[in-house]
VEXBA-76003 format. One record per residue (C-alpha): residue in three letters; x, y, z. Coordinates in Angstrom, 2 decimals, padded with zeros to 5 digits. Layout:
<pagus>
<rest = ALA | u = X | v = Y | w = Z>
...
</pagus>
This chain:
<pagus>
<rest = MET | u = -000.65 | v = -014.01 | w = -020.98>
<rest = SER | u = 002.69 | v = -012.24 | w = -021.17>
<rest = ALA | u = 006.05 | v = -013.95 | w = -021.34>
<rest = SER | u = 006.34 | v = -013.62 | w = -017.54>
<rest = GLY | u = 003.09 | v = -015.54 | w = -017.08>
<rest = GLU | u = 001.05 | v = -012.47 | w = -016.14>
<rest = GLN | u = -002.38 | v = -012.06 | w = -017.59>
<rest = ARG | u = -002.54 | v = -008.76 | w = -019.44>
<rest = ARG | u = -005.83 | v = -007.04 | w = -020.11>
<rest = VAL | u = -006.38 | v = -006.19 | w = -023.75>
<rest = PRO | u = -007.43 | v = -002.54 | w = -024.19>
<rest = GLY | u = -011.10 | v = -002.40 | w = -025.11>
<rest = ALA | u = -011.72 | v = -005.99 | w = -023.97>
<rest = MET | u = -014.48 | v = -006.65 | w = -021.46>
<rest = PRO | u = -013.17 | v = -007.21 | w = -017.92>
<rest = PRO | u = -013.75 | v = -010.78 | w = -016.68>
<rest = HIS | u = -016.26 | v = -009.74 | w = -014.00>
<rest = ARG | u = -018.32 | v = -007.85 | w = -016.60>
<rest = ALA | u = -018.28 | v = -010.84 | w = -018.96>
<rest = LEU | u = -019.42 | v = -013.10 | w = -016.10>
<rest = ARG | u = -022.24 | v = -010.69 | w = -015.31>
<rest = GLU | u = -023.40 | v = -010.79 | w = -018.92>
<rest = GLN | u = -023.35 | v = -014.62 | w = -018.89>
<rest = LEU | u = -025.34 | v = -014.78 | w = -015.67>
<rest = LEU | u = -027.93 | v = -012.31 | w = -016.96>
<rest = ALA | u = -028.21 | v = -014.33 | w = -020.19>
<rest = GLU | u = -028.80 | v = -017.42 | w = -018.05>
<rest = ALA | u = -031.55 | v = -015.57 | w = -016.16>
<rest = ALA | u = -033.14 | v = -014.58 | w = -019.48>
<rest = ALA | u = -033.01 | v = -018.22 | w = -020.61>
<rest = HIS | u = -034.82 | v = -019.32 | w = -017.45>
<rest = GLU | u = -037.44 | v = -016.66 | w = -018.04>
<rest = ARG | u = -037.96 | v = -017.78 | w = -021.65>
<rest = ALA | u = -038.33 | v = -021.35 | w = -020.39>
<rest = GLY | u = -041.15 | v = -020.21 | w = -018.10>
<rest = ASP | u = -039.15 | v = -020.28 | w = -014.86>
<rest = ALA | u = -039.65 | v = -016.64 | w = -013.84>
<rest = ALA | u = -038.97 | v = -017.30 | w = -010.14>
<rest = THR | u = -035.49 | v = -018.72 | w = -010.82>
<rest = ALA | u = -034.79 | v = -015.92 | w = -013.30>
<rest = GLN | u = -035.73 | v = -013.31 | w = -010.68>
<rest = ARG | u = -033.63 | v = -014.96 | w = -007.93>
<rest = LEU | u = -030.66 | v = -015.15 | w = -010.30>
<rest = ARG | u = -031.03 | v = -011.50 | w = -011.32>
<rest = SER | u = -031.25 | v = -010.46 | w = -007.65>
<rest = LEU | u = -028.08 | v = -012.39 | w = -006.82>
<rest = VAL | u = -026.29 | v = -010.93 | w = -009.84>
<rest = ASP | u = -027.34 | v = -007.41 | w = -008.85>
<rest = GLU | u = -026.11 | v = -007.88 | w = -005.28>
<rest = TRP | u = -022.83 | v = -009.40 | w = -006.45>
<rest = TRP | u = -022.41 | v = -006.61 | w = -009.01>
<rest = ARG | u = -022.81 | v = -003.87 | w = -006.37>
<rest = GLU | u = -020.23 | v = -005.59 | w = -004.17>
<rest = GLN | u = -017.87 | v = -006.03 | w = -007.15>
<rest = GLU | u = -018.14 | v = -002.37 | w = -008.13>
<rest = ALA | u = -017.49 | v = -001.26 | w = -004.53>
<rest = TRP | u = -014.46 | v = -003.57 | w = -004.38>
<rest = ASN | u = -013.16 | v = -002.25 | w = -007.70>
<rest = ALA | u = -013.47 | v = 001.33 | w = -006.46>
<rest = ARG | u = -011.45 | v = 000.50 | w = -003.33>
<rest = VAL | u = -008.78 | v = -001.29 | w = -005.38>
<rest = GLN | u = -008.49 | v = 001.64 | w = -007.79>
<rest = ASP | u = -008.13 | v = 004.05 | w = -004.86>
<rest = ALA | u = -005.39 | v = 001.89 | w = -003.36>
<rest = LEU | u = -003.59 | v = 001.64 | w = -006.69>
<rest = GLY | u = -003.76 | v = 005.40 | w = -007.08>
<rest = VAL | u = -001.24 | v = 005.56 | w = -004.25>
<rest = HIS | u = 001.34 | v = 004.42 | w = -006.82>
<rest = HIS | u = 001.38 | v = 007.83 | w = -008.47>
<rest = GLU | u = 001.66 | v = 009.72 | w = -005.17>
<rest = ILE | u = 004.51 | v = 007.55 | w = -003.89>
<rest = ASN | u = 006.36 | v = 007.76 | w = -007.17>
<rest = ASN | u = 006.07 | v = 011.56 | w = -007.33>
<rest = ALA | u = 007.44 | v = 011.98 | w = -003.80>
<rest = LEU | u = 010.19 | v = 009.46 | w = -004.51>
<rest = VAL | u = 011.41 | v = 011.42 | w = -007.53>
<rest = GLY | u = 012.02 | v = 014.40 | w = -005.24>
<rest = VAL | u = 013.76 | v = 012.33 | w = -002.56>
<rest = ARG | u = 016.07 | v = 010.57 | w = -005.02>
<rest = GLY | u = 016.83 | v = 013.73 | w = -006.99>
<rest = ASN | u = 017.71 | v = 015.77 | w = -003.93>
<rest = THR | u = 019.80 | v = 012.95 | w = -002.51>
<rest = GLN | u = 021.75 | v = 012.71 | w = -005.77>
<rest = LEU | u = 022.32 | v = 016.48 | w = -005.71>
<rest = MET | u = 023.57 | v = 016.27 | w = -002.13>
<rest = LEU | u = 026.02 | v = 013.53 | w = -003.12>
<rest = MET | u = 027.50 | v = 015.83 | w = -005.78>
<rest = ASN | u = 027.84 | v = 018.66 | w = -003.25>
<rest = PRO | u = 030.87 | v = 018.99 | w = -000.92>
<rest = ALA | u = 028.55 | v = 018.61 | w = 002.10>
<rest = GLY | u = 027.62 | v = 015.17 | w = 000.78>
<rest = GLN | u = 031.26 | v = 014.14 | w = 000.96>
<rest = ALA | u = 031.53 | v = 014.86 | w = 004.71>
<rest = PRO | u = 032.56 | v = 011.93 | w = 006.92>
<rest = GLY | u = 029.61 | v = 009.60 | w = 007.38>
<rest = MET | u = 027.31 | v = 011.73 | w = 005.20>
<rest = ARG | u = 028.06 | v = 009.92 | w = 001.92>
<rest = GLU | u = 027.23 | v = 006.54 | w = 003.48>
<rest = ARG | u = 023.95 | v = 007.86 | w = 004.86>
<rest = LEU | u = 022.97 | v = 009.37 | w = 001.53>
<rest = GLU | u = 023.81 | v = 006.12 | w = -000.23>
<rest = VAL | u = 021.49 | v = 004.32 | w = 002.21>
<rest = VAL | u = 018.72 | v = 006.77 | w = 001.25>
<rest = LEU | u = 019.34 | v = 006.04 | w = -002.45>
<rest = ARG | u = 019.46 | v = 002.27 | w = -001.90>
<rest = GLU | u = 016.27 | v = 002.19 | w = 000.17>
<rest = SER | u = 014.47 | v = 004.57 | w = -002.19>
<rest = GLY | u = 015.44 | v = 002.14 | w = -004.96>
<rest = ARG | u = 013.57 | v = -000.58 | w = -003.09>
<rest = ILE | u = 010.52 | v = 001.69 | w = -002.85>
<rest = GLN | u = 010.83 | v = 002.44 | w = -006.56>
<rest = GLU | u = 010.80 | v = -001.31 | w = -007.32>
<rest = ALA | u = 007.60 | v = -001.65 | w = -005.28>
<rest = THR | u = 005.97 | v = 001.19 | w = -007.20>
<rest = VAL | u = 006.86 | v = -000.60 | w = -010.45>
<rest = ARG | u = 004.97 | v = -003.65 | w = -009.18>
<rest = LEU | u = 001.99 | v = -001.42 | w = -008.34>
<rest = ARG | u = 002.19 | v = 000.13 | w = -011.82>
<rest = ASP | u = 002.23 | v = -003.33 | w = -013.38>
<rest = LEU | u = -000.79 | v = -004.32 | w = -011.31>
<rest = LYS | u = -002.61 | v = -001.22 | w = -012.56>
<rest = ARG | u = -001.80 | v = -002.26 | w = -016.12>
<rest = VAL | u = -003.17 | v = -005.78 | w = -015.55>
<rest = LEU | u = -006.37 | v = -004.28 | w = -014.13>
<rest = GLY | u = -006.72 | v = -002.06 | w = -017.18>
<rest = ASP | u = -005.84 | v = 001.33 | w = -015.71>
<rest = PRO | u = -003.86 | v = 003.70 | w = -017.89>
<rest = VAL | u = -000.32 | v = 003.88 | w = -016.55>
<rest = PRO | u = 001.56 | v = 007.20 | w = -016.63>
<rest = ARG | u = 005.07 | v = 007.12 | w = -018.04>
<rest = PRO | u = 007.67 | v = 006.91 | w = -015.25>
<rest = ARG | u = 009.85 | v = 009.96 | w = -014.74>
<rest = ALA | u = 013.60 | v = 009.69 | w = -014.34>
<rest = ALA | u = 014.82 | v = 009.92 | w = -010.78>
</pagus>
């Protein structure tokens, strides 16, 4: 675990669901060696069904986490253009500066959320691209 209490995945380490699968299959093999082929087969069938569901779930999670990159890329453009507008005389117009500052403040909140998504990707073992400056 990290200092913040998060569990970090060690690169190259077996994910917990894969380790559990290996343990369950080893248990099925032990039943088979002990002459209990019926239990071994039922256990293998359950493991196979669970594994398919786990893999489908993992694919959906990875797709959802991929949104992090898309949001962050769009956000870089929004923040950068807003900052440019603030440096421009048009950004100093009455009421305009305040509105642009709201865009920066709210985009900062979105950026914080994308950091949490990035951290979640890291915990799940996905490579995390380096953030770009906004």
